[in-house]
C-alpha positions, 0 to 999 in steps of 0.5 A, spaced: 435 939 403 436 946 400 430 948 405 434 945 410 440 949 408 436 956 408 434 955 416 438 956 422 441 950 425 436 947 429 430 948 424 435 945 419 436 938 423 430 935 421 429 936 413 437 935 412 437 928 416 430 926 412 432 928 406 439 923 407 435 918 410 430 918 404 437 918 399 440 912 403 433 908 402 432 909 395 440 907 394 438 901 398 431 900 395 435 900 387 441 896 389 437 889 392 445 886 393 447 892 398 440 890 401 441 883 402 447 884 405 446 889 410 439 885 412 444 879 413 449 884 417 443 886 422 440 880 423 446 875 424 447 877 432 439 875 433 440 868 428 446 866 433 441 866 438 437 861 435 443 857 431 449 858 433 455 857 428 460 853 433 464 849 429 468 843 433 475 840 431 472 833 432 464 830 434 464 829 441 465 821 443 459 817 442 459 809 442 451 809 441 451 809 434 456 803 434 454 799 439 447 799 436 450 797 429 454 791 432 448 789 437 443 789 430 449 785 428 450 790 422 458 789 422 460 793 417 456 799 420 459 798 426 466 797 424 465 804 419 462 807 426 468 805 430 473 807 425 470 814 425 471 814 432 479 811 432 480 817 427 478 822 431 480 819 438 486 814 436 487 814 444 480 810 445 483 803 446 475 800 448 474 802 441 479 797 439 477 792 443 470 793 441 472 792 433 477 786 436 471 782 440 466 784 434 470 781 429 471 775 433 463 775 434 462 774 427 469 770 426 472 775 421 480 773 423 482 778 417 479 784 421 481 782 427 488 781 426 488 788 423 485 791 429 490 787 434 495 789 429 494 797 430 492 796 437 500 793 438 503 799 434 498 804 439 500 801 445 508 801 442 507 808 440 504 810 447 510 806 451 515 810 447 512 817 449 
């Protein structure tokens, strides 16, 4: 750097810029935390091309897993999946109907009555709106 300060302005560019770059590299090598954060900052735009960071408010509506569990007679798992659907999409009348139909098929009167009541409450709230 001192050699760069003794020359004219154009000749000083390479030694001054070079010495500053070497200083910056030395600081980054001595501070691994800084180097990791800097590398993350540089790589983040490229990583988002392959691994987008989209976060959704609710999962997409899909009855596939619930219907599959229902076909396999895994009643608890099917009801759990339908409850997830109803949690995120409370306006889904077909999910209520599917749980009621599943409860009738396996003979669970308590489950059927509970979801019939929830459906009536939901329909009553929809009528008032």
